[in-house]
NUDO-168052 format. One record per residue: x, y, z of N, C-alpha, C in turn; chain; residue number from 1. Coordinates in steps of 0.2 Angstrom, whole numbers, plus 5000, padded with zeros to 4 digits. Last residue first. Example, Ala and Ser with C-alpha at 12.3 -4.5 7.8 and 13.67 -1.06 7.14 Angstrom:
BEGIN
<<5064,4989,5035>,<5068,4995,5036>,<5064,5000,5039>,"A",2> <<5066,4972,5039>,<5062,4978,5039>,<5066,4984,5039>,"A",1> 
# end
This chain:
BEGIN
<<4885,5215,4772>,<4886,5207,4772>,<4887,5205,4763>,"A",287> <<4879,5223,4775>,<4883,5225,4775>,<4885,5222,4771>,"A",286> <<4867,5224,4785>,<4865,5225,4775>,<4871,5224,4772>,"A",285> <<4869,5230,4799>,<4864,5221,4796>,<4862,5220,4788>,"A",284> <<4876,5240,4795>,<4881,5233,4798>,<4875,5228,4794>,"A",283> <<4865,5249,4792>,<4870,5247,4788>,<4873,5242,4789>,"A",282> <<4857,5248,4802>,<4856,5245,4795>,<4860,5243,4790>,"A",281> <<4866,5256,4810>,<4862,5248,4814>,<4860,5246,4807>,"A",280> <<4865,5267,4804>,<4870,5264,4804>,<4870,5259,4807>,"A",279> <<4850,5271,4808>,<4855,5271,4799>,<4859,5265,4801>,"A",278> <<4848,5270,4822>,<4844,5267,4816>,<4848,5264,4808>,"A",277> <<4856,5280,4828>,<4857,5273,4828>,<4856,5267,4821>,"A",276> <<4849,5292,4820>,<4856,5292,4818>,<4860,5281,4819>,"A",275> <<4837,5288,4825>,<4836,5289,4820>,<4844,5290,4817>,"A",274> <<4841,5290,4838>,<4839,5285,4837>,<4840,5285,4830>,"A",273> <<4842,5306,4838>,<4849,5298,4841>,<4846,5294,4839>,"A",272> <<4828,5309,4839>,<4835,5311,4830>,<4841,5309,4834>,"A",271> <<4825,5306,4852>,<4823,5302,4839>,<4826,5304,4837>,"A",270> <<4828,5311,4857>,<4830,5306,4858>,<4827,5301,4850>,"A",269> <<4824,5325,4854>,<4833,5324,4856>,<4834,5319,4855>,"A",268> <<4811,5324,4843>,<4816,5326,4849>,<4824,5325,4850>,"A",267> <<4795,5323,4837>,<4803,5330,4836>,<4805,5328,4841>,"A",266> <<4789,5309,4832>,<4788,5316,4836>,<4795,5318,4836>,"A",265> <<4787,5297,4834>,<4783,5301,4824>,<4783,5307,4828>,"A",264> <<4799,5291,4837>,<4801,5295,4830>,<4795,5297,4826>,"A",263> <<4794,5286,4850>,<4798,5290,4849>,<4798,5295,4841>,"A",262> <<4775,5282,4844>,<4782,5281,4841>,<4786,5285,4845>,"A",261> <<4762,5282,4855>,<4762,5288,4850>,<4773,5284,4849>,"A",260> <<4752,5287,4865>,<4752,5278,4861>,<4755,5280,4857>,"A",259> <<4757,5295,4874>,<4750,5297,4866>,<4751,5292,4863>,"A",258> <<4763,5287,4881>,<4759,5290,4885>,<4754,5293,4882>,"A",257> <<4774,5287,4874>,<4771,5282,4871>,<4766,5280,4876>,"A",256> <<4779,5305,4873>,<4776,5299,4867>,<4772,5293,4868>,"A",255> <<4780,5307,4887>,<4774,5309,4881>,<4773,5304,4876>,"A",254> <<4792,5300,4886>,<4786,5295,4893>,<4783,5299,4885>,"A",253> <<4802,5302,4877>,<4799,5296,4875>,<4794,5293,4881>,"A",252> <<4803,5318,4882>,<4800,5317,4878>,<4796,5311,4877>,"A",251> <<4813,5319,4892>,<4806,5316,4895>,<4799,5313,4887>,"A",250> <<4825,5309,4887>,<4823,5314,4885>,<4816,5310,4889>,"A",249> <<4843,5309,4886>,<4838,5305,4893>,<4834,5311,4891>,"A",248> <<4850,5304,4873>,<4852,5306,4878>,<4843,5303,4882>,"A",247> <<4859,5289,4868>,<4853,5292,4865>,<4853,5295,4873>,"A",246> <<4873,5285,4856>,<4870,5287,4861>,<4864,5289,4863>,"A",245> <<4876,5271,4843>,<4877,5278,4847>,<4872,5279,4854>,"A",244> <<4883,5259,4841>,<4879,5263,4834>,<4881,5271,4837>,"A",243> <<4898,5254,4840>,<4896,5255,4844>,<4890,5264,4841>,"A",242> <<4904,5236,4837>,<4903,5241,4831>,<4899,5246,4838>,"A",241> <<4920,5228,4847>,<4911,5229,4844>,<4910,5235,4840>,"A",240> <<4933,5225,4851>,<4929,5229,4841>,<4922,5226,4844>,"A",239> <<4936,5229,4862>,<4936,5220,4861>,<4931,5222,4850>,"A",238> <<4940,5244,4862>,<4945,5235,4866>,<4942,5231,4862>,"A",237> <<4928,5248,4862>,<4934,5247,4856>,<4937,5243,4854>,"A",236> <<4917,5245,4871>,<4916,5244,4862>,<4922,5241,4859>,"A",235> <<4924,5250,4882>,<4925,5243,4881>,<4922,5238,4874>,"A",234> <<4923,5261,4876>,<4931,5259,4880>,<4930,5252,4880>,"A",233> <<4910,5264,4879>,<4909,5265,4870>,<4919,5260,4873>,"A",232> <<4907,5260,4891>,<4904,5257,4888>,<4907,5258,4881>,"A",231> <<4916,5272,4899>,<4918,5264,4900>,<4914,5259,4893>,"A",230> <<4906,5281,4895>,<4914,5280,4889>,<4914,5275,4894>,"A",229> <<4896,5279,4901>,<4896,5278,4896>,<4903,5277,4890>,"A",228> <<4902,5283,4916>,<4901,5274,4915>,<4898,5276,4907>,"A",227> <<4903,5297,4913>,<4908,5294,4912>,<4906,5283,4914>,"A",226> <<4886,5298,4911>,<4896,5301,4905>,<4900,5295,4904>,"A",225> <<4876,5298,4914>,<4883,5295,4920>,<4889,5293,4912>,"A",224> <<4864,5300,4909>,<4861,5304,4915>,<4870,5301,4921>,"A",223> <<4867,5303,4895>,<4871,5309,4898>,<4867,5307,4909>,"A",222> <<4862,5291,4889>,<4872,5295,4890>,<4873,5294,4895>,"A",221> <<4852,5286,4887>,<4849,5288,4893>,<4856,5288,4894>,"A",220> <<4858,5270,4880>,<4852,5274,4881>,<4853,5280,4887>,"A",219> <<4868,5267,4870>,<4866,5267,4877>,<4861,5271,4877>,"A",218> <<4873,5250,4859>,<4870,5260,4859>,<4870,5261,4866>,"A",217> <<4881,5236,4851>,<4880,5242,4856>,<4877,5248,4855>,"A",216> <<4882,5225,4839>,<4882,5230,4843>,<4875,5234,4845>,"A",215> <<4884,5205,4835>,<4883,5212,4838>,<4885,5219,4838>,"A",214> <<4883,5191,4827>,<4886,5200,4830>,<4883,5204,4831>,"A",213> <<4883,5174,4833>,<4881,5181,4836>,<4883,5190,4830>,"A",212> <<4890,5166,4840>,<4893,5165,4834>,<4888,5171,4830>,"A",211> <<4881,5161,4852>,<4879,5159,4845>,<4882,5162,4836>,"A",210> <<4890,5167,4860>,<4891,5158,4859>,<4889,5157,4853>,"A",209> <<4887,5181,4861>,<4895,5177,4856>,<4895,5169,4854>,"A",208> <<4878,5180,4865>,<4879,5179,4860>,<4886,5181,4857>,"A",207> <<4884,5180,4877>,<4877,5174,4875>,<4879,5177,4868>,"A",206> <<4893,5192,4881>,<4895,5186,4879>,<4888,5181,4876>,"A",205> <<4882,5201,4880>,<4887,5201,4874>,<4889,5194,4872>,"A",204> <<4874,5198,4891>,<4873,5199,4883>,<4876,5198,4879>,"A",203> <<4888,5200,4900>,<4885,5194,4899>,<4880,5195,4893>,"A",202> <<4888,5217,4899>,<4897,5210,4895>,<4891,5204,4894>,"A",201> <<4875,5219,4902>,<4878,5221,4896>,<4885,5217,4894>,"A",200> <<4876,5218,4915>,<4872,5215,4911>,<4877,5217,4904>,"A",199> <<4887,5228,4916>,<4887,5224,4919>,<4883,5215,4915>,"A",198> <<4882,5239,4915>,<4889,5236,4909>,<4888,5231,4911>,"A",197> <<4868,5240,4922>,<4869,5237,4917>,<4876,5238,4913>,"A",196> <<4876,5239,4937>,<4873,5234,4936>,<4871,5233,4925>,"A",195> <<4884,5253,4932>,<4887,5249,4934>,<4881,5240,4934>,"A",194> <<4875,5261,4920>,<4874,5262,4926>,<4880,5255,4926>,"A",193> <<4868,5265,4907>,<4874,5269,4909>,<4876,5271,4917>,"A",192> <<4863,5252,4896>,<4863,5259,4902>,<4868,5260,4907>,"A",191> <<4860,5249,4880>,<4868,5246,4886>,<4862,5252,4891>,"A",190> <<4854,5237,4870>,<4854,5240,4869>,<4857,5243,4875>,"A",189> <<4861,5228,4855>,<4861,5229,4862>,<4858,5234,4863>,"A",188> <<4857,5219,4843>,<4857,5227,4844>,<4853,5227,4852>,"A",187> <<4864,5205,4832>,<4858,5210,4838>,<4860,5218,4838>,"A",186> <<4859,5201,4815>,<4863,5204,4823>,<4860,5203,4827>,"A",185> <<4852,5188,4810>,<4857,5190,4809>,<4864,5196,4811>,"A",184> <<4845,5172,4820>,<4848,5179,4818>,<4852,5181,4816>,"A",183> <<4846,5159,4825>,<4845,5161,4818>,<4844,5168,4817>,"A",182> <<4843,5164,4843>,<4844,5157,4837>,<4841,5159,4831>,"A",181> <<4838,5169,4850>,<4844,5172,4850>,<4848,5171,4840>,"A",180> <<4827,5165,4858>,<4826,5173,4854>,<4834,5171,4848>,"A",179> <<4833,5156,4867>,<4830,5153,4860>,<4824,5159,4854>,"A",178> <<4840,5167,4874>,<4843,5161,4871>,<4838,5160,4865>,"A",177> <<4828,5174,4878>,<4837,5177,4875>,<4837,5171,4871>,"A",176> <<4823,5163,4886>,<4818,5166,4880>,<4822,5169,4875>,"A",175> <<4832,5160,4893>,<4831,5154,4888>,<4824,5158,4886>,"A",174> <<4840,5173,4898>,<4839,5166,4901>,<4835,5162,4897>,"A",173> <<4843,5185,4901>,<4851,5181,4897>,<4850,5173,4900>,"A",172> <<4838,5200,4899>,<4844,5194,4903>,<4845,5192,4899>,"A",171> <<4822,5202,4893>,<4828,5207,4897>,<4830,5198,4899>,"A",170> <<4818,5197,4876>,<4817,5198,4881>,<4823,5201,4886>,"A",169> <<4815,5205,4862>,<4820,5201,4863>,<4815,5200,4871>,"A",168> <<4807,5213,4844>,<4811,5215,4853>,<4809,5206,4858>,"A",167> <<4812,5212,4829>,<4811,5206,4837>,<4815,5210,4841>,"A",166> <<4811,5213,4813>,<4812,5215,4819>,<4811,5211,4828>,"A",165> <<4816,5208,4796>,<4814,5207,4800>,<4814,5210,4807>,"A",164> <<4818,5210,4779>,<4819,5213,4787>,<4813,5213,4792>,"A",163> <<4811,5204,4768>,<4820,5204,4767>,<4818,5208,4775>,"A",162> <<4798,5192,4766>,<4799,5201,4769>,<4807,5199,4769>,"A",161> <<4792,5180,4766>,<4795,5183,4759>,<4798,5191,4760>,"A",160> <<4788,5175,4772>,<4796,5172,4769>,<4798,5173,4766>,"A",159> <<4776,5179,4781>,<4780,5184,4781>,<4789,5181,4778>,"A",158> <<4772,5167,4793>,<4770,5172,4788>,<4770,5177,4786>,"A",157> <<4785,5159,4794>,<4780,5155,4792>,<4775,5159,4787>,"A",156> <<4789,5168,4804>,<4792,5163,4797>,<4790,5161,4794>,"A",155> <<4780,5168,4815>,<4784,5175,4810>,<4787,5174,4802>,"A",154> <<4783,5158,4817>,<4777,5157,4817>,<4774,5163,4812>,"A",153> <<4793,5155,4821>,<4790,5148,4820>,<4786,5153,4814>,"A",152> <<4793,5161,4834>,<4796,5166,4830>,<4797,5162,4822>,"A",151> <<4784,5157,4843>,<4782,5163,4842>,<4788,5167,4831>,"A",150> <<4790,5147,4846>,<4785,5147,4840>,<4781,5155,4837>,"A",149> <<4802,5152,4856>,<4803,5147,4849>,<4797,5147,4839>,"A",148> <<4794,5154,4865>,<4798,5160,4860>,<4798,5159,4854>,"A",147> <<4788,5144,4869>,<4786,5149,4868>,<4789,5155,4862>,"A",146> <<4803,5139,4875>,<4799,5135,4868>,<4794,5142,4866>,"A",145> <<4804,5148,4885>,<4809,5145,4877>,<4806,5143,4871>,"A",144> <<4797,5148,4892>,<4798,5151,4889>,<4801,5150,4885>,"A",143> <<4788,5137,4903>,<4792,5133,4893>,<4792,5143,4890>,"A",142> <<4785,5138,4913>,<4793,5137,4911>,<4793,5137,4905>,"A",141> <<4772,5144,4922>,<4775,5141,4917>,<4783,5141,4916>,"A",140> <<4769,5154,4930>,<4769,5149,4932>,<4773,5143,4925>,"A",139> <<4757,5162,4918>,<4760,5162,4923>,<4761,5156,4927>,"A",138> <<4758,5158,4901>,<4752,5158,4906>,<4758,5160,4912>,"A",137> <<4765,5171,4890>,<4769,5164,4893>,<4759,5164,4901>,"A",136> <<4757,5174,4874>,<4759,5178,4882>,<4762,5171,4884>,"A",135> <<4764,5182,4858>,<4760,5178,4863>,<4764,5180,4869>,"A",134> <<4769,5188,4846>,<4768,5189,4849>,<4767,5183,4852>,"A",133> <<4771,5194,4826>,<4771,5188,4830>,<4771,5189,4836>,"A",132> <<4764,5202,4812>,<4764,5203,4818>,<4766,5199,4825>,"A",131> <<4763,5210,4797>,<4762,5204,4802>,<4769,5202,4806>,"A",130> <<4755,5221,4787>,<4761,5221,4790>,<4759,5213,4795>,"A",129> <<4743,5222,4781>,<4747,5226,4776>,<4756,5223,4781>,"A",128> <<4738,5209,4790>,<4738,5215,4790>,<4740,5217,4784>,"A",127> <<4739,5198,4804>,<4741,5199,4798>,<4739,5205,4796>,"A",126> <<4743,5194,4821>,<4741,5199,4819>,<4742,5200,4810>,"A",125> <<4743,5182,4829>,<4747,5186,4825>,<4742,5188,4824>,"A",124> <<4745,5173,4847>,<4743,5178,4842>,<4747,5180,4837>,"A",123> <<4745,5159,4860>,<4752,5164,4854>,<4744,5171,4849>,"A",122> <<4747,5158,4876>,<4741,5159,4872>,<4746,5164,4865>,"A",121> <<4750,5143,4887>,<4754,5151,4886>,<4749,5154,4875>,"A",120> <<4746,5131,4891>,<4756,5134,4895>,<4755,5145,4893>,"A",119> <<4738,5117,4897>,<4740,5124,4888>,<4746,5131,4896>,"A",118> <<4744,5102,4891>,<4742,5110,4894>,<4744,5114,4889>,"A",117> <<4741,5087,4889>,<4742,5092,4884>,<4743,5098,4891>,"A",116> <<4746,5076,4900>,<4738,5077,4897>,<4742,5083,4895>,"A",115> <<4750,5059,4905>,<4752,5067,4906>,<4745,5069,4900>,"A",114> <<4740,5047,4919>,<4740,5050,4911>,<4741,5056,4911>,"A",113> <<4733,5038,4931>,<4738,5042,4930>,<4740,5040,4922>,"A",112> <<4729,5020,4932>,<4724,5030,4935>,<4728,5036,4934>,"A",111> <<4739,5010,4934>,<4734,5016,4926>,<4734,5020,4928>,"A",110> <<4738,5004,4948>,<4734,5004,4943>,<4730,5007,4937>,"A",109> <<4749,5008,4952>,<4750,4998,4947>,<4744,4999,4946>,"A",108> <<4762,5018,4942>,<4756,5017,4944>,<4753,5014,4944>,"A",107> <<4774,5022,4938>,<4775,5018,4941>,<4767,5016,4945>,"A",106> <<4771,5032,4924>,<4775,5025,4925>,<4773,5019,4931>,"A",105> <<4764,5039,4930>,<4762,5038,4925>,<4767,5029,4924>,"A",104> <<4776,5044,4941>,<4770,5044,4942>,<4766,5041,4939>,"A",103> <<4786,5050,4931>,<4787,5046,4935>,<4782,5043,4939>,"A",102> <<4785,5059,4921>,<4781,5056,4919>,<4780,5050,4923>,"A",101> <<4787,5074,4920>,<4791,5070,4922>,<4791,5060,4919>,"A",100> <<4780,5086,4922>,<4777,5083,4917>,<4782,5076,4918>,"A",99> <<4779,5096,4935>,<4784,5096,4929>,<4785,5090,4921>,"A",98> <<4767,5104,4945>,<4769,5096,4939>,<4773,5098,4933>,"A",97> <<4765,5116,4950>,<4770,5109,4952>,<4772,5109,4947>,"A",96> <<4753,5120,4945>,<4759,5120,4943>,<4763,5119,4944>,"A",95> <<4743,5109,4944>,<4748,5107,4940>,<4753,5115,4938>,"A",94> <<4743,5097,4955>,<4747,5103,4959>,<4750,5105,4950>,"A",93> <<4733,5084,4955>,<4741,5088,4954>,<4740,5096,4955>,"A",92> <<4725,5073,4971>,<4726,5078,4964>,<4734,5079,4966>,"A",91> <<4717,5056,4978>,<4721,5063,4974>,<4722,5067,4972>,"A",90> <<4706,5065,4990>,<4709,5063,4983>,<4714,5064,4981>,"A",89> <<4704,5073,4999>,<4697,5072,4998>,<4698,5067,4990>,"A",88> <<4720,5079,4997>,<4712,5080,4996>,<4706,5078,4995>,"A",87> <<4734,5075,4993>,<4729,5071,4994>,<4724,5078,4996>,"A",86> <<4746,5080,4981>,<4744,5078,4987>,<4738,5077,4987>,"A",85> <<4759,5082,4969>,<4750,5076,4971>,<4753,5078,4976>,"A",84> <<4770,5091,4969>,<4766,5092,4963>,<4759,5087,4966>,"A",83> <<4784,5087,4974>,<4780,5087,4974>,<4772,5091,4971>,"A",82> <<4791,5083,4965>,<4791,5088,4965>,<4788,5093,4969>,"A",81> <<4797,5069,4966>,<4801,5074,4967>,<4801,5082,4969>,"A",80> <<4785,5058,4970>,<4787,5064,4967>,<4790,5070,4968>,"A",79> <<4783,5046,4975>,<4789,5045,4972>,<4789,5053,4968>,"A",78> <<4775,5048,4985>,<4778,5048,4991>,<4785,5048,4982>,"A",77> <<4762,5049,4975>,<4762,5057,4980>,<4771,5054,4983>,"A",76> <<4762,5036,4970>,<4763,5044,4967>,<4766,5049,4973>,"A",75> <<4759,5028,4980>,<4763,5026,4979>,<4769,5037,4974>,"A",74> <<4746,5027,4988>,<4753,5032,4989>,<4758,5033,4986>,"A",73> <<4738,5021,4985>,<4739,5017,4989>,<4746,5024,4988>,"A",72> <<4722,5023,4978>,<4725,5025,4984>,<4731,5021,4989>,"A",71> <<4719,5020,4966>,<4716,5013,4973>,<4721,5016,4978>,"A",70> <<4711,5026,4953>,<4713,5027,4959>,<4712,5021,4967>,"A",69> <<4695,5027,4945>,<4703,5022,4945>,<4711,5021,4948>,"A",68> <<4694,5040,4946>,<4690,5030,4948>,<4694,5025,4947>,"A",67> <<4704,5048,4947>,<4698,5045,4955>,<4696,5043,4954>,"A",66> <<4713,5047,4937>,<4707,5046,4936>,<4708,5046,4944>,"A",65> <<4725,5060,4937>,<4724,5056,4940>,<4715,5054,4941>,"A",64> <<4739,5069,4926>,<4731,5068,4929>,<4729,5065,4931>,"A",63> <<4752,5078,4923>,<4750,5074,4925>,<4743,5075,4929>,"A",62> <<4753,5088,4908>,<4754,5088,4916>,<4750,5081,4917>,"A",61> <<4764,5092,4896>,<4764,5091,4897>,<4762,5088,4905>,"A",60> <<4773,5108,4890>,<4775,5101,4894>,<4769,5098,4895>,"A",59> <<4762,5115,4879>,<4771,5115,4882>,<4772,5108,4884>,"A",58> <<4754,5123,4870>,<4755,5119,4874>,<4760,5115,4875>,"A",57> <<4744,5133,4863>,<4748,5137,4864>,<4751,5131,4871>,"A",56> <<4729,5143,4856>,<4734,5135,4862>,<4740,5136,4859>,"A",55> <<4730,5155,4845>,<4729,5150,4846>,<4732,5148,4852>,"A",54> <<4722,5169,4834>,<4726,5166,4840>,<4724,5159,4843>,"A",53> <<4723,5182,4822>,<4722,5175,4824>,<4725,5169,4832>,"A",52> <<4714,5197,4819>,<4722,5193,4822>,<4719,5181,4823>,"A",51> <<4713,5207,4810>,<4714,5200,4809>,<4718,5197,4814>,"A",50> <<4720,5220,4822>,<4717,5218,4819>,<4716,5211,4814>,"A",49> <<4732,5227,4826>,<4727,5222,4833>,<4719,5223,4828>,"A",48> <<4745,5237,4829>,<4744,5236,4824>,<4740,5227,4829>,"A",47> <<4752,5248,4835>,<4744,5246,4835>,<4744,5245,4829>,"A",46> <<4761,5248,4844>,<4766,5246,4836>,<4756,5247,4834>,"A",45> <<4762,5249,4857>,<4764,5256,4855>,<4765,5254,4845>,"A",44> <<4757,5239,4862>,<4753,5245,4864>,<4757,5251,4862>,"A",43> <<4764,5227,4856>,<4759,5227,4853>,<4754,5234,4855>,"A",42> <<4773,5225,4863>,<4776,5230,4858>,<4771,5234,4856>,"A",41> <<4774,5219,4878>,<4770,5224,4878>,<4772,5229,4868>,"A",40> <<4773,5204,4889>,<4774,5206,4880>,<4773,5212,4879>,"A",39> <<4779,5195,4899>,<4776,5207,4898>,<4776,5204,4890>,"A",38> <<4784,5185,4892>,<4783,5184,4900>,<4777,5188,4903>,"A",37> <<4790,5184,4880>,<4782,5183,4884>,<4783,5182,4888>,"A",36> <<4795,5193,4869>,<4796,5195,4877>,<4789,5191,4880>,"A",35> <<4796,5194,4857>,<4797,5189,4860>,<4796,5188,4869>,"A",34> <<4787,5201,4846>,<4791,5204,4854>,<4792,5197,4855>,"A",33> <<4792,5204,4830>,<4788,5201,4832>,<4794,5202,4841>,"A",32> <<4788,5208,4809>,<4790,5210,4820>,<4788,5206,4823>,"A",31> <<4788,5214,4796>,<4785,5210,4799>,<4790,5210,4803>,"A",30> <<4786,5226,4785>,<4780,5226,4786>,<4782,5215,4790>,"A",29> <<4794,5243,4795>,<4793,5237,4790>,<4786,5232,4791>,"A",28> <<4798,5254,4791>,<4792,5251,4786>,<4792,5244,4790>,"A",27> <<4812,5260,4799>,<4811,5252,4793>,<4804,5253,4789>,"A",26> <<4804,5266,4809>,<4808,5268,4804>,<4808,5265,4797>,"A",25> <<4796,5256,4814>,<4791,5261,4814>,<4796,5266,4809>,"A",24> <<4805,5250,4818>,<4797,5248,4815>,<4794,5250,4810>,"A",23> <<4811,5259,4826>,<4813,5254,4824>,<4810,5252,4815>,"A",22> <<4800,5259,4835>,<4805,5267,4833>,<4808,5264,4828>,"A",21> <<4801,5248,4844>,<4794,5251,4839>,<4799,5259,4835>,"A",20> <<4813,5246,4849>,<4813,5242,4842>,<4804,5245,4839>,"A",19> <<4815,5257,4858>,<4819,5260,4852>,<4815,5253,4846>,"A",18> <<4807,5250,4869>,<4803,5259,4864>,<4808,5259,4858>,"A",17> <<4812,5240,4872>,<4806,5243,4868>,<4802,5248,4864>,"A",16> <<4822,5247,4879>,<4824,5242,4874>,<4814,5242,4869>,"A",15> <<4824,5254,4889>,<4824,5256,4883>,<4824,5251,4878>,"A",14> <<4828,5246,4901>,<4833,5251,4896>,<4829,5254,4889>,"A",13> <<4820,5239,4907>,<4820,5247,4911>,<4823,5250,4906>,"A",12> <<4830,5223,4911>,<4820,5225,4911>,<4823,5233,4911>,"A",11> <<4846,5220,4905>,<4838,5221,4910>,<4835,5226,4906>,"A",10> <<4849,5216,4892>,<4854,5215,4900>,<4848,5212,4905>,"A",9> <<4845,5217,4878>,<4844,5221,4883>,<4848,5216,4887>,"A",8> <<4838,5218,4858>,<4841,5216,4865>,<4846,5216,4872>,"A",7> <<4834,5215,4846>,<4835,5221,4850>,<4835,5217,4858>,"A",6> <<4838,5209,4829>,<4837,5206,4835>,<4838,5212,4841>,"A",5> <<4836,5205,4814>,<4838,5208,4817>,<4835,5211,4828>,"A",4> <<4836,5197,4801>,<4833,5195,4807>,<4835,5198,4812>,"A",3> <<4830,5195,4784>,<4835,5195,4788>,<4832,5197,4793>,"A",2> <<4827,5179,4774>,<4826,5188,4776>,<4830,5189,4784>,"A",1> 
# end
């Protein structure tokens, strides 16, 4: 299975819009949304039947048995995360607890134990296609681990498919690093702004650390043609394939609001995306 990952150094560049267009153009049979903090690919791909939903258990959390607790205050004093407090008995703030286990190890009364905690929800949609996604529980710090689960369930359910398209998270944090693992090509969606160029460079460097090949496109290129030229020159200097430019097009918003992919309509942006898709797929399968 060839895996194409679509990333951006920041949010709002049009990454998911392009991912949904690629899924449509490729008639992809397997795809995933690895932006587990704010998944929204499901809004535009209309694959919401035959869903298998399961809890995702991240790091364990401490629990205190009030019947065994002798109120020695040792756990509260030792907790470096200030997750244990007293309120008519000792209690644990599950959002603050990091599951380190110090309190459990040092409790003289054996009143504390680490229990599995639900940190999110995995979803797998299966009909004629396979769509893997998840929603991280607010406040959870295990986004990278959940992304790994999203990719694993996609691979297990669609192991005989030749192409999987993955919509990644913005930035360069844990979910992006987990998304990068094992993919064959990264399409980086940049925007022609100072912050957009800086974020693009960071994501390119992150992909290089995984020895993963990257290609670059620019969305809304005509909002700042000077910065678009800088991106093209950067790609040329470092021998990164530049696969195209997408103009600012109000039809994109109209299509999304009508629950459509941008390539479902004919407009300047959709024509540009089709050209970018063709070049990207050629590079993905050239080996």
